[in-house]
C-alpha positions in Angstrom: 102.9 -68.0 28.8 100.8 -69.0 26.0 98.1 -72.0 26.3 96.6 -73.9 23.6 93.3 -75.9 24.0 92.7 -79.3 22.1 91.8 -78.8 18.9 88.4 -79.3 17.6 89.4 -81.4 14.8 91.3 -84.0 16.9 90.5 -88.0 15.6 87.9 -89.5 17.8 88.7 -93.1 16.1 90.2 -94.3 19.3 91.0 -92.8 23.0 93.5 -90.4 23.1 96.0 -90.3 25.7 96.1 -87.1 27.7 99.6 -85.3 27.8 100.7 -82.4 29.4 103.3 -80.5 27.3 105.5 -77.7 28.0 106.6 -76.0 24.7 109.9 -73.8 25.1 109.8 -72.0 21.9 109.6 -68.7 20.2 107.8 -69.4 17.1 103.9 -69.9 17.7 103.4 -71.4 14.2 106.2 -74.2 15.0 104.4 -74.8 18.3 101.2 -75.5 16.6 102.9 -77.9 14.3 104.5 -79.9 17.0 101.2 -79.9 18.7 99.4 -81.1 15.7 102.1 -83.7 15.3 101.6 -85.5 18.8 97.9 -85.5 18.3 98.0 -87.3 14.9 100.2 -89.8 17.1 97.4 -90.4 19.2 98.1 -87.9 22.1 95.6 -85.2 23.5 98.0 -82.7 24.5 97.3 -79.7 27.1 99.8 -77.4 26.1 101.7 -74.3 27.5 104.5 -72.3 25.3 107.0 -70.1 27.3 110.3 -68.4 25.6 111.8 -66.9 28.4 113.7 -68.1 31.5 111.0 -66.1 33.7 108.1 -67.7 31.9 109.5 -71.1 32.1 110.2 -70.8 35.9 106.7 -69.8 36.5 105.4 -72.7 34.4 107.3 -75.2 36.4 106.1 -73.9 39.3 102.4 -73.7 38.4 102.1 -77.4 37.6 103.6 -80.8 36.6 104.6 -81.5 33.1 104.6 -84.8 31.2 107.1 -83.6 28.6 109.4 -80.6 27.7 109.8 -79.7 23.8 112.2 -77.0 23.8 113.9 -75.3 20.6 117.5 -74.9 20.7 118.2 -71.3 20.2 115.8 -68.4 21.0 116.4 -64.5 21.1 116.2 -64.7 25.1 116.5 -68.0 25.6 118.3 -71.7 24.9 118.0 -75.2 25.6 121.0 -75.4 27.8 119.6 -72.6 29.8 116.0 -74.6 30.0 117.8 -77.7 31.1 119.5 -75.9 33.7 116.1 -74.6 35.1 114.7 -78.6 35.0 117.7 -79.6 36.8 117.2 -77.0 39.5 113.5 -78.0 40.0 115.1 -81.7 40.3 112.3 -82.8 37.6 112.6 -86.1 36.0 110.4 -85.0 32.6 111.6 -86.1 29.0 113.3 -83.1 27.7 113.4 -83.4 24.0 115.5 -80.8 21.9 113.2 -79.8 18.8 115.5 -77.5 16.2 115.7 -76.2 13.0 119.3 -76.4 12.9 121.9 -77.7 15.5 125.3 -79.2 15.0 126.2 -82.8 15.9 128.8 -81.5 18.5 126.1 -79.3 20.2 123.6 -81.8 20.1 125.7 -84.5 21.8 126.7 -81.8 24.4 123.1 -81.5 25.3 122.6 -85.0 25.8 125.4 -85.6 28.2 124.1 -82.2 30.0 120.8 -84.1 30.4 118.6 -83.9 27.3 116.7 -87.3 26.4 116.8 -86.7 22.6 117.2 -84.0 19.9 114.8 -84.0 16.8 115.2 -81.9 13.5 111.9 -79.6 12.6 112.1 -81.1 9.2 112.1 -84.6 10.5 108.9 -84.6 12.8 108.1 -88.2 11.9 110.6 -89.1 14.7 108.9 -87.0 17.0 105.9 -89.3 18.3 108.1 -92.6 18.4 110.8 -90.4 20.4 108.1 -88.9 22.6 106.4 -92.4 23.6 110.1 -93.9 24.1 110.8 -91.3 26.7 107.6 -91.5 28.4 107.8 -95.2 28.8 111.3 -94.9 30.1 110.4 -92.1 32.4 107.3 -94.3 33.5 110.3 -96.9 34.6 112.4 -94.6 36.1 109.3 -93.3 38.4 108.1 -97.0 39.0 112.1 -97.9 40.0 112.4 -94.8 42.2 109.3 -95.5 44.0 110.3 -99.3 44.3 113.7 -98.0 45.8 112.1 -95.5 47.9 109.4 -98.1 49.1 112.1 -100.6 49.8 114.1 -98.1 51.6 111.2 -97.1 53.7 110.6 -100.6 54.3 114.1 -101.3 55.4 113.9 -98.3 57.5 111.0 -99.7 59.3 112.5 -103.1 59.5 115.8 -101.7 61.2 113.4 -99.8 63.3 111.5 -102.7 64.4 114.5 -104.9 64.8 115.9 -102.2 67.2 112.7 -102.2 69.0 112.5 -106.0 69.3 116.0 -106.1 70.2 115.6 -103.7 73.0 112.3 -105.5 74.2 114.7 -109.0 74.2 117.5 -107.4 75.8 114.9 -105.8 78.4 113.3 -109.4 78.6 116.8 -110.9 78.8 117.7 -108.8 81.7 114.5 -109.6 83.5 114.8 -113.1 83.1 118.6 -113.0 84.0 117.6 -111.0 87.4 114.7 -113.9 87.9 117.2 -116.5 87.5 119.5 -114.9 89.8 116.9 -114.3 92.4 116.1 -118.0 92.0 119.5 -119.1 92.2 119.8 -116.9 95.4 116.6 -118.4 96.8 117.7 -122.1 96.0 121.0 -121.6 97.5 119.4 -119.7 100.7 117.3 -123.1 100.8 120.2 -125.2 100.7 121.7 -123.5 103.6 118.4 -123.9 105.4 118.1 -127.5 104.8 121.7 -127.9 106.2 121.0 -125.6 109.4 117.9 -127.8 109.8 119.8 -130.6 109.2 122.2 -130.0 111.9 119.6 -129.2 113.9 117.7 -132.3 113.6 121.0 -133.9 114.4 121.3 -132.2 117.6 117.9 -132.8 118.5 118.6 -136.6 118.1 121.4 -136.4 120.2 120.4 -134.3 122.9 116.7 -134.7 123.3 115.8 -138.2 121.7 119.0 -139.9 122.4 118.9 -139.1 126.0 115.4 -140.0 126.3 115.7 -143.3 124.6 119.0 -143.9 127.0 116.5 -143.1 130.0 113.8 -145.5 128.5 116.5 -148.3 128.1 117.6 -147.9 131.6 114.5 -148.2 133.1 113.7 -151.1 130.8 117.1 -152.8 132.3 115.8 -152.2 135.7 112.3 -153.7 134.4 114.2 -156.8 132.9 116.3 -157.4 136.6 113.1 -157.2 138.6 111.5 -159.7 136.1 114.7 -162.0 136.0 114.4 -162.3 140.1 110.7 -163.3 140.1 111.5 -165.4 137.1 108.5 -163.7 135.4 107.2 -165.3 132.3 107.4 -162.0 130.2 111.1 -161.8 131.2 112.0 -163.0 127.4 109.7 -160.4 125.9 111.2 -157.6 128.2 114.7 -158.9 127.0 113.3 -158.6 123.5 112.4 -155.1 123.9 115.5 -153.9 125.8 117.5 -155.2 122.6 115.3 -153.3 119.9 115.7 -150.3 122.5 119.3 -150.7 122.3 119.1 -150.9 118.1 117.0 -147.5 118.1 119.6 -145.9 120.3 122.7 -147.0 118.4 120.6 -145.9 115.0 119.5 -142.6 116.8 123.3 -142.0 117.5 124.6 -142.8 114.0 121.6 -140.6 112.4 122.8 -137.7 114.9 126.5 -138.1 113.8 125.5 -138.1 110.0 123.1 -135.0 110.5 125.5 -132.8 112.7 129.3 -133.8 112.3 130.2 -133.4 108.8 130.5 -129.5 108.4 132.8 -127.8 105.8 136.2 -126.5 107.6 138.7 -124.5 105.6 139.1 -122.6 102.5 140.4 -124.8 99.8 139.0 -127.9 98.4 141.9 -130.3 99.5 141.7 -129.0 103.2 137.9 -129.5 103.6 138.0 -133.1 101.8 140.9 -133.9 104.2 138.9 -132.9 107.1 135.8 -134.9 106.0 137.9 -138.2 105.4 139.3 -137.7 108.9 136.2 -137.3 110.3 134.7 -140.3 108.7 137.4 -142.5 110.2 137.0 -140.9 113.5 133.1 -141.2 113.8 132.3 -144.0 111.7 135.6 -146.3 112.1 135.7 -147.2 108.6 138.7 -146.3 106.3 138.8 -143.2 104.1 141.4 -141.9 102.3 142.3 -138.8 100.0 144.4 -139.1 97.0 145.1 -135.7 95.1 146.9 -135.7 91.8 148.0 -132.5 89.6 148.2 -129.2 90.8 144.6 -127.9 92.1 143.3 -124.4 90.8 142.2 -122.0 93.3 138.3 -122.3 93.2 135.6 -119.7 94.6 134.2 -120.3 98.1 131.0 -121.3 96.6 132.1 -124.1 94.4 134.5 -125.4 97.2 131.2 -125.7 99.5 129.2 -127.6 96.8 131.9 -129.8 95.9 132.2 -130.5 99.6 128.7 -131.2 100.0 128.6 -133.4 97.0 131.5 -135.3 98.6 129.8 -135.4 101.8 126.5 -136.8 100.7 128.4 -139.6 98.4 130.5 -140.6 101.7 127.2 -140.5 103.7 125.2 -142.5 101.4 128.3 -145.2 101.0 127.9 -145.4 104.9 124.2 -145.4 105.3 123.0 -147.4 102.2 125.8 -148.9 100.9 127.3 -150.5 104.6 130.7 -149.5 103.1 133.9 -150.4 105.1 136.4 -148.5 103.0 135.8 -144.9 101.1 138.3 -143.6 98.9 138.2 -140.0 97.7 140.5 -138.8 94.8 141.0 -135.1 93.3 142.4 -135.2 89.5 143.5 -132.2 87.7 143.0 -132.9 84.0 143.7 -130.5 81.1 140.3 -129.1 80.9 138.3 -130.5 84.0 138.8 -131.0 87.6 137.6 -134.8 88.5 136.5 -135.6 91.8 135.6 -139.2 92.6 134.2 -141.1 95.9 134.6 -144.8 95.5 133.3 -147.2 98.3 133.4 -151.0 98.6 129.8 -151.4 99.9 126.6 -152.3 98.5 126.3 -151.3 94.7 124.3 -148.5 93.6 120.8 -149.3 93.1 119.1 -148.9 89.6 118.1 -145.1 88.8 114.2 -146.0 88.7 114.5 -147.2 92.3 116.2 -144.4 93.7 115.3 -141.2 91.4 113.2 -139.9 94.4 116.0 -139.8 96.8 116.1 -136.5 98.0 119.9 -136.9 98.9 120.7 -137.8 95.5 118.6 -135.0 93.8 120.2 -132.3 95.6 123.4 -133.7 94.7 122.6 -133.2 91.3 121.5 -129.8 92.0 124.6 -128.7 93.6 126.6 -129.9 90.5 124.5 -128.2 88.3 124.7 -124.7 90.0 128.5 -124.9 89.6 128.3 -126.2 85.9 129.8 -129.3 86.9 128.4 -133.1 85.6 127.5 -135.6 88.2 127.7 -139.5 87.5 126.8 -142.0 90.0 127.0 -145.8 88.7 127.9 -149.1 90.2 131.5 -150.2 90.2 133.2 -153.5 90.4 132.7 -153.4 94.2 130.4 -150.8 95.6 129.5 -147.4 94.0 131.7 -145.0 92.2 130.6 -141.2 92.1 132.4 -138.6 89.9 131.9 -135.1 89.7 133.7 -133.1 86.8 134.2 -129.3 86.9 135.0 -128.0 83.6 138.3 -125.6 83.9 139.8 -123.3 81.2 143.6 -122.3 81.9 143.6 -123.3 85.3 140.2 -121.7 86.1 136.8 -122.9 86.5 134.7 -122.2 83.7 131.2 -120.3 84.5 128.3 -122.4 85.4 125.9 -123.7 82.6 122.0 -123.2 82.3 120.2 -125.5 84.6 117.9 -128.2 82.9 115.5 -128.9 85.9 112.0 -129.6 85.3 111.4 -128.7 88.8 113.0 -126.2 91.1 114.7 -127.1 94.3 112.4 -125.2 96.3 109.5 -127.5 95.2 111.9 -130.6 96.0 113.1 -129.8 99.4 110.1 -128.2 100.7 108.1 -131.3 100.2 110.9 -134.2 100.7 112.5 -132.6 103.8 108.9 -133.1 105.4 108.6 -136.6 104.3 112.3 -137.3 105.2 112.0 -135.9 108.9 108.5 -138.2 109.2 110.4 -141.4 108.4 113.0 -140.3 111.3 
């Protein structure tokens, strides 16, 4: 491999462009001539010349080249062989054939094989423009390849980040689902605790407070009789106290029945609601009927319990707050929902602003939310209408929806159960 330093007579009229040129040429004079042509074109070539495959292999391994100028036919080498070496090293270097003679078909074949241009040695005026063009296109190709590589790397990084983010979101979602399931479990347990506490309060009212009030009433009755025999001036006051005691005893008995008597018994919704209607008629001596329209779907036990509790609370409110004398419970199977309605003829339901803090109503809404149902309470022409719509699909209940509660049931019941007990 022969190197040719930059000639001393290079023009200093302007900055020359450095250019590393590998000449694949067996003629030293032709190599010098080509180097001078490049210098006159404004380049400062750093050159090396090879004329065998081994020398070219060594040159390609030793350093990088900006341009390869190759003679077409040499005693020990040829342009097609040189081009194969360039391909072997996967180099994107402008490869220009410079030959004293080359047939057009051969030149075209060389171009198809990967050569970028061919120039006749007797027309070296084309050399510099061709070199400049190929250098520009090589720069464009390198820039495009760099952009594509950068884009591919960015795409791979983005995919990795997406995978990592997806994994993080999946883990967060699983954790959130676990937290929500645990919260729902705790709230359902709290509902059961509230029910058990409600029954306990009912038994205490009946067995403890009720009996003590009855004993006080008997003592007060005896006092009233003694005052009457003596025509005592406090007789009327004693009778008034006795009347108030009887009212308190009657109210206590009603509370005891409401707290402890209406428990779910049975497996399907129609059976438990029928039992509810029967208990209401028996205990409170008001008319309460159940009407069923359509074929009811099989409901999971928890949905049956929650819908029963909603109906129970609605009936209890009708008796306690609405002073109703008739309650009608309807179960209607519609195409995409199971509709349960509880209607009474008592006092109309008060405005939401006046009743929004009632614990019973808030628990009713929570029960509906836990099974994915929609609860609506509104005044009717006479009394109040409570509707609970449970979505169904193909005769089966839909999964519960997401709750929109701003305050957990635990917070509600914990504070409101205490205040409700204090009022009793």
